[in-house]
C-alpha positions in Angstrom: -2.1 -23.4 -15.2 -3.1 -25.0 -12.0 -6.3 -23.5 -10.0 -5.4 -20.9 -8.0 -6.3 -20.8 -4.1 -7.8 -18.0 -2.3 -6.2 -16.3 0.3 -7.1 -18.1 3.7 -4.2 -18.2 6.3 -1.7 -16.0 7.7 1.0 -17.8 5.5 -0.9 -16.7 2.4 -0.9 -13.1 3.7 3.0 -13.4 4.3 3.4 -14.8 0.9 1.3 -12.2 -0.6 3.0 -9.2 1.2 6.5 -10.6 0.7 6.2 -10.9 -3.0 4.3 -7.7 -3.3 7.1 -5.8 -1.6 9.7 -7.8 -3.4 8.5 -6.5 -6.6 7.9 -3.0 -5.4 11.6 -2.9 -4.3 12.6 -3.6 -7.7 10.1 -1.1 -9.5 12.1 1.8 -11.3 9.2 4.2 -10.2 8.2 3.4 -6.7 11.2 1.3 -5.6 13.4 4.2 -4.8 10.8 5.8 -2.7 10.2 2.7 -0.4 14.0 1.8 -0.2 14.6 5.5 0.8 12.0 5.6 3.2 12.5 2.2 4.7 16.2 1.6 4.4 17.0 -1.0 6.9 13.6 -1.3 8.4 12.0 -3.6 5.9 11.4 -6.5 8.5 9.2 -4.4 10.8 7.3 -2.9 7.8 6.7 -6.2 6.4 5.4 -7.6 10.0 3.2 -4.5 10.2 1.7 -5.2 6.6 1.0 -8.7 7.7 -0.9 -7.6 10.9 -2.4 -5.0 8.6 -3.8 -7.3 5.8 -4.8 -10.0 8.7 -6.9 -7.4 10.0 -8.5 -6.2 7.0 -8.9 -9.7 5.5 -9.6 -11.9 8.3 -11.2 -9.4 10.7 -8.5 -10.5 13.4 -7.4 -7.4 15.6 -3.6 -7.9 14.7 -3.2 -4.3 13.4 -3.8 -1.0 15.4 -2.8 2.3 14.1 -3.5 4.9 11.4 -2.0 3.9 8.2 -2.3 7.2 6.4 0.1 9.7 8.4 3.4 7.9 7.3 2.4 8.3 4.0 1.4 12.1 3.9 4.8 13.7 3.3 6.0 10.9 0.6 6.8 12.6 -2.5 4.3 10.6 -4.5 1.2 11.4 -6.7 -1.5 9.6 -8.5 1.0 8.1 -10.8 2.8 6.4 -8.1 -0.4 5.0 -6.6 -1.6 3.7 -10.0 1.7 2.0 -10.2 1.3 0.6 -6.7 -2.0 -0.9 -7.6 -0.8 -2.4 -11.1 2.2 -4.2 -9.1 -0.5 -5.3 -6.1 -3.0 -6.8 -8.7 -0.5 -8.4 -10.8 1.5 -9.9 -7.8 -1.7 -11.1 -6.2 -3.4 -12.3 -9.3 -0.4 -14.6 -10.3 -0.9 -16.5 -6.7 -4.2 -16.4 -5.6 -7.9 -16.3 -6.8 -11.2 -16.1 -4.9 -13.5 -14.0 -2.8 -10.9 -12.9 -0.4 -8.2 -12.2 -3.3 -10.9 -9.9 -4.7 -11.4 -8.3 -1.5 -7.8 -7.5 -1.2 -7.8 -6.0 -4.4 -10.7 -3.8 -4.0 -9.4 -2.9 -0.4 -6.0 -1.8 -1.8 -7.7 0.3 -4.5 -9.9 2.0 -2.1 -6.8 2.5 -0.2 -4.7 4.0 -3.0 -7.5 6.3 -4.1 -7.9 7.7 -0.6 -4.4 8.2 0.2 -3.8 9.7 -3.1 -6.6 12.2 -2.7 -5.7 13.0 0.7 -2.1 13.8 -0.2 -3.4 16.1 -2.9 -5.7 17.7 -0.4 -3.1 18.2 2.2 -0.4 19.7 -0.6 -3.1 22.0 -2.2 -4.1 23.3 1.6 -0.4 23.7 2.5 0.1 25.7 -1.0 -2.7 27.9 -0.4 -1.4 28.9 3.1 1.8 29.5 2.0 0.6 31.8 -0.8 -1.9 33.4 1.4 0.8 34.2 4.0 3.1 35.7 1.2 0.2 38.0 0.2 -0.1 39.3 3.9 
């Protein structure tokens, strides 16, 4: 097997993002969630992801925004985030290797952990609020 190069250009990011989301779209567990949410808006989503990863990995201010709110109401839990990371890591490992590649995997794992816990926190808070209002 040939040596893999590290992620170093915007073209590498586009390759990473396109191949990752191509795999996500085909996945039995998380594919339907993404396809239902994005429907015919994949192109703008991919562009946003190029900008996001360019900002995260290259410190280029291409992305501005808050990534968590669009995910807050998705019907997902830790199982979905674990699958997301599994697909991310296998996709990226098949194409790239190096310091920035490892940084991307670490950042993705941190995001998945944070999003999963925040979603669980907000759901628990909403359930507690509903339950307390029913008791009143």
